[in-house]
C-alpha positions in Angstrom: 119.4 71.4 92.5 119.5 70.6 88.8 117.3 70.0 85.8 116.0 66.7 87.3 114.5 68.5 90.3 112.9 71.1 88.0 111.4 68.3 85.8 110.1 66.6 88.9 108.4 69.8 90.1 106.8 70.1 86.6 105.6 66.5 86.7 104.0 67.2 90.1 102.3 70.5 88.9 101.0 69.0 85.6 99.9 66.0 87.5 97.4 68.3 89.3 95.7 68.8 85.9 94.0 65.5 86.3 91.6 67.2 88.8 90.5 69.5 86.0 88.8 72.8 86.8 87.6 73.1 90.3 85.9 76.5 90.7 86.0 78.3 94.1 88.5 79.9 96.4 88.4 77.4 99.3 91.5 75.4 98.4 93.7 78.2 97.2 92.9 80.1 100.4 93.8 77.1 102.5 97.1 76.7 100.5 97.9 80.4 101.0 97.1 80.2 104.7 99.5 77.3 105.0 102.4 79.4 103.5 101.7 82.6 105.4 99.1 84.4 103.3 101.6 86.2 101.0 98.7 87.8 99.0 97.9 90.0 102.0 101.3 91.7 101.8 101.2 92.5 98.0 99.9 95.5 96.1 98.2 94.0 93.1 96.5 95.0 89.8 94.0 92.4 88.9 93.1 92.0 85.2 90.1 90.0 83.8 88.2 90.0 80.5 87.8 87.8 77.5 90.7 88.9 75.3 93.7 91.3 75.7 94.4 90.5 79.4 98.0 89.5 78.8 98.8 92.4 76.4 97.3 94.9 78.9 99.2 93.4 81.8 102.5 93.5 79.8 101.9 97.2 78.9 101.2 98.2 82.5 104.2 96.3 83.6 106.4 97.9 81.0 105.2 101.4 82.0 105.8 100.8 85.8 109.2 99.3 85.1 110.2 102.4 83.1 109.2 104.5 86.2 111.6 102.4 88.3 109.1 100.2 90.1 109.8 96.5 90.8 107.0 94.7 89.0 105.7 91.1 89.3 103.8 89.7 86.3 101.7 86.5 86.6 100.1 85.4 83.3 98.8 82.2 81.6 99.2 80.1 79.6 102.8 80.0 78.7 103.9 79.7 75.1 107.1 77.6 75.4 108.3 77.4 79.1 106.5 77.2 82.4 108.8 79.9 83.7 107.2 82.5 81.4 104.2 82.5 83.8 106.0 84.2 86.7 108.3 87.2 86.0 109.9 90.0 88.0 110.9 93.1 85.9 110.6 91.0 82.8 112.9 88.2 84.1 111.4 84.7 84.3 111.5 82.8 87.5 114.6 80.4 87.4 114.0 76.7 87.0 115.9 76.1 90.3 113.5 78.6 92.0 110.5 76.7 90.6 111.8 73.4 92.0 112.7 74.9 95.4 109.4 76.9 95.8 107.1 74.1 94.6 108.9 71.6 96.9 108.6 73.9 99.9 104.9 74.7 99.3 104.1 71.0 98.8 105.7 70.2 102.2 103.9 73.1 103.9 100.5 72.1 102.7 101.1 68.4 103.5 102.0 69.5 107.1 98.8 71.5 107.2 96.8 68.5 106.2 95.7 69.9 102.9 95.3 67.2 100.3 94.2 67.2 96.7 91.9 67.8 94.9 93.3 71.3 94.3 94.2 72.5 90.9 97.3 73.3 88.9 96.2 76.9 88.9 95.5 77.0 92.6 99.1 75.8 93.3 100.8 78.0 90.7 98.9 81.1 91.9 100.1 80.5 95.4 103.6 80.0 94.1 103.5 83.3 92.2 102.2 85.3 95.1 104.8 83.9 97.5 107.5 84.5 94.9 106.5 88.2 94.5 106.5 88.6 98.3 110.0 87.0 98.4 111.2 89.4 95.6 109.8 92.5 97.3 107.8 93.6 94.3 106.3 97.1 94.5 103.3 96.0 92.3 102.1 92.5 91.2 100.1 92.3 88.0 97.8 89.3 88.0 96.0 87.9 85.0 92.8 86.0 85.7 92.9 82.5 84.5 89.2 81.9 83.8 86.2 84.0 84.6 86.9 86.1 87.7 84.5 85.5 90.6 85.8 81.9 91.3 89.2 82.2 89.8 92.2 81.4 92.0 93.6 84.9 91.5 90.5 86.5 93.1 92.0 86.1 96.6 93.7 89.6 96.3 92.3 92.9 97.4 93.8 94.9 94.5 94.8 98.5 94.0 92.5 98.4 91.0 90.7 96.0 88.8 90.6 95.9 85.0 88.1 94.1 82.8 89.4 94.4 79.3 86.3 93.4 77.3 83.4 90.9 77.3 82.8 88.3 74.5 81.6 84.7 74.4 84.2 82.1 75.5 84.2 79.2 78.0 80.4 79.3 77.9 80.2 75.8 79.5 81.7 77.4 82.6 80.7 81.0 82.5 77.2 80.9 81.0 75.7 81.2 77.5 74.8 84.9 77.6 77.1 87.9 77.5 75.4 89.2 80.7 76.1 86.0 82.6 79.7 86.0 81.4 80.1 89.6 82.4 78.7 88.9 85.8 81.2 86.2 86.4 84.1 88.4 85.3 82.7 91.3 87.4 83.4 89.1 90.5 86.9 90.8 90.6 85.4 94.2 91.4 86.2 94.9 95.1 84.6 97.3 97.5 86.1 100.8 97.2 88.6 99.7 94.5 88.5 101.3 91.1 87.4 99.4 88.0 88.6 100.2 84.4 86.9 98.5 81.5 87.0 98.7 77.7 83.7 96.7 77.4 81.3 98.4 75.0 78.0 96.5 75.1 75.4 98.8 76.7 73.9 96.2 79.0 77.4 95.1 80.1 78.4 98.7 80.8 75.2 99.2 82.8 75.9 96.1 84.8 79.4 97.2 85.7 78.2 100.6 86.6 75.5 99.3 89.0 78.0 96.9 90.6 80.6 99.6 91.1 78.0 101.9 92.6 76.8 99.3 95.0 80.5 98.7 96.1 81.4 102.4 96.1 84.1 101.6 93.5 85.2 104.4 91.2 84.3 103.4 87.6 86.3 104.3 84.5 85.7 103.5 80.8 87.8 103.4 77.7 85.9 105.7 75.3 84.7 107.9 78.1 87.3 108.9 80.8 90.1 107.4 78.6 90.0 108.2 74.9 92.1 107.4 71.9 92.4 108.4 68.2 94.3 106.0 66.0 97.0 107.4 63.8 99.2 105.8 61.2 100.5 102.3 61.8 100.8 101.7 65.5 100.7 105.4 66.5 97.7 106.9 68.4 96.7 110.0 70.5 95.5 109.6 74.1 93.4 111.8 76.3 92.8 110.8 79.9 92.1 112.2 83.3 95.1 114.5 83.5 97.1 113.9 80.4 97.1 114.3 76.6 99.6 112.4 74.6 100.1 112.7 70.9 101.8 110.3 68.5 102.2 107.5 71.1 104.2 104.7 69.5 103.1 101.1 70.3 105.5 98.2 69.9 102.6 95.7 69.2 100.8 95.3 65.9 97.0 95.4 65.6 94.4 98.1 65.9 92.9 96.3 69.0 96.2 96.8 70.8 95.5 100.6 70.8 92.5 99.8 73.0 94.6 97.7 75.3 97.2 100.5 75.4 94.6 103.1 76.3 93.4 100.8 79.1 97.1 100.6 80.3 97.5 104.4 80.2 94.3 104.8 82.1 95.5 102.4 84.7 98.7 104.4 85.1 96.7 107.6 85.6 94.5 105.9 88.3 97.6 104.5 90.0 98.9 108.1 90.0 95.8 109.2 91.8 96.5 106.5 94.4 99.9 108.0 95.1 102.2 106.1 92.6 104.4 108.6 90.7 104.3 107.8 87.0 105.8 110.2 84.5 104.7 110.9 80.9 108.1 109.7 79.8 107.5 106.3 81.5 104.1 106.0 79.8 105.4 106.7 76.4 108.6 104.6 76.6 106.8 101.7 78.3 104.5 101.3 75.4 107.2 101.9 72.8 109.3 99.1 74.3 106.6 96.6 75.5 107.2 93.0 74.4 104.3 90.4 74.3 105.0 87.5 71.9 102.5 85.5 70.0 100.2 88.3 69.1 100.5 89.3 65.4 104.2 88.5 65.9 106.3 88.4 62.7 108.7 85.5 63.2 110.0 85.3 59.6 110.3 87.9 56.9 111.3 85.6 54.0 108.7 84.1 53.7 106.6 86.3 55.9 105.1 84.4 58.8 103.0 85.8 61.6 101.8 84.1 64.8 98.6 85.1 66.5 97.0 83.6 69.6 93.4 84.1 68.5 91.6 81.3 70.3 87.9 82.3 70.3 85.4 84.0 67.9 86.2 87.5 69.3 89.9 86.9 68.8 89.3 85.4 65.3 87.2 88.5 64.3 90.0 90.8 65.4 92.6 88.7 63.5 90.4 88.7 60.4 90.1 92.5 60.5 93.9 92.9 61.0 94.6 90.6 58.1 92.3 92.8 55.9 93.5 96.2 57.1 97.1 95.9 58.2 98.8 93.4 55.9 99.3 93.2 52.2 99.9 89.9 50.4 99.0 88.0 47.3 98.0 84.8 48.9 97.1 84.0 52.5 98.1 80.6 53.8 96.4 79.8 57.1 97.8 77.1 59.5 95.2 76.3 62.1 95.3 74.3 65.4 92.2 74.8 67.6 91.2 73.4 71.0 88.2 71.1 70.9 86.4 73.0 73.7 86.3 76.2 71.6 83.6 77.4 69.2 85.4 75.9 66.2 82.5 76.6 63.7 82.4 80.3 64.4 86.2 80.7 64.3 86.5 78.9 61.0 83.5 80.9 59.6 85.4 84.1 60.3 88.9 83.0 59.1 88.6 80.4 56.4 87.0 82.6 53.7 89.9 84.9 53.8 92.5 82.2 53.2 93.7 80.9 49.8 94.9 77.7 51.3 94.4 76.1 54.7 96.6 73.6 56.6 94.9 71.9 59.5 97.0 70.4 62.3 97.1 70.0 66.1 99.6 70.9 68.8 100.7 68.3 71.3 97.9 68.6 73.9 94.9 66.4 74.6 92.7 69.5 74.4 93.5 69.9 70.7 90.7 69.1 68.2 91.7 66.5 65.6 92.4 68.0 62.2 89.7 65.8 60.7 87.1 67.5 62.9 88.3 70.9 61.8 88.1 69.8 58.1 84.5 68.6 58.7 83.6 72.0 60.3 85.0 73.9 57.3 82.1 72.8 55.1 82.6 74.2 51.6 85.9 75.8 52.6 87.2 72.3 53.1 88.0 72.2 49.4 91.0 74.4 49.9 92.2 72.6 53.1 94.7 69.9 53.7 95.5 67.9 56.9 99.0 67.6 58.4 98.8 65.5 61.6 102.4 66.2 62.6 102.8 69.8 63.8 106.4 70.2 62.5 105.4 68.9 59.1 102.5 71.3 59.0 104.8 74.3 59.5 107.3 73.0 56.9 104.4 72.5 54.4 103.2 76.0 55.1 106.6 77.5 54.5 106.9 75.5 51.3 103.6 77.0 50.0 104.3 80.6 51.0 106.1 82.6 48.3 107.8 85.9 48.7 104.6 88.0 48.2 102.4 85.7 50.3 101.7 85.5 54.1 101.6 82.5 56.3 99.4 83.0 59.4 99.7 80.4 62.2 96.8 80.7 64.7 93.9 79.1 66.5 95.3 78.7 70.0 98.1 79.9 72.2 99.2 76.2 72.3 99.6 76.3 68.6 101.5 79.6 68.7 103.7 78.3 71.5 104.8 75.3 69.5 105.3 77.4 66.4 107.5 79.8 68.4 109.6 76.8 69.6 110.1 75.9 65.9 111.2 79.3 64.8 113.2 80.1 68.0 114.7 76.7 69.0 117.4 78.2 71.2 114.9 80.1 73.3 113.1 76.8 74.0 116.2 75.7 75.9 
């Protein structure tokens, strides 16, 4: 089975996107039932939240791998290749395996009389869960796609649930208020299963507390049961349920990643209480060696270029603060590609004033906002912006403008970051 079969499987999977977002678990449960309910045989960690889900998942996965566990990781979206979404011990699913598995699932659900509409995410979630069962993973770490309560991944009864944080995003689906968004994301809290959260808003914290109490679910908070003190650069100190760690080195840039790392260490301690042996050495080494591309990732040192997947106002605020605190430069060149369903105005309001020059472009997806729309949304900051419709030309223009003492930041969406990574690492795309 060769490249052609893999491409055919991708054509089928992406073809399901025409059905858009269909919220609810009915179809994914029917698909899973047709393939033997693999999710019932998997020990899972379920991670929701607005931002930081993927980073936290990668950190927990790295810690568990260091301890010797066989770890499945299911995340979205991918940056360059579809196969990035499904990994076992850091190794992506093979293209041949995607073709075989998608073909088999398609036949099984047709035999069971299950017909579309079901979503791309319904199908790929079922694929990931079956793959993890096939590979005999000890723990599967699942990242929520959107929301929580009605997300396809919410079929699992996990070892523990994590809600990283709550901010406004996908408001047309999740609600306009933070409390409504929090309630949707809290749908992943299961009866008797622990919840860890790094949410800070008092009304959100109270909501989670009440829901956990009603479900007899142990409730842990970053800042309370799990605490951190930032040190120099990416170092921090940690104090949790049973451990105190000093000078922990984190292999990801950004002060916000210390919060994600504290969440990951807290999860490791909760897992330990559930009977999973996890050494201090695995915790420290797991964070020191974790890899999660596209988040304040330096892809070139001359000129300096960073990629960051900030794709909503909360992410843009974190990026703005990191650019102010953690990088030194003479001029900031900002290259932006943002999805049209995002709060473009708020993102630009946060990022544009910091930039000396702005290049507006769009990655190759129908979801991307036209650069002309971005320029209009810039208002007064539009005076320092130019439009480059072609994405490759936009990057080359950015590189030409960025001198040795400057910084080029490519951001606005994970789609934008993915295409930029493919430009800087063309061999990895293959």
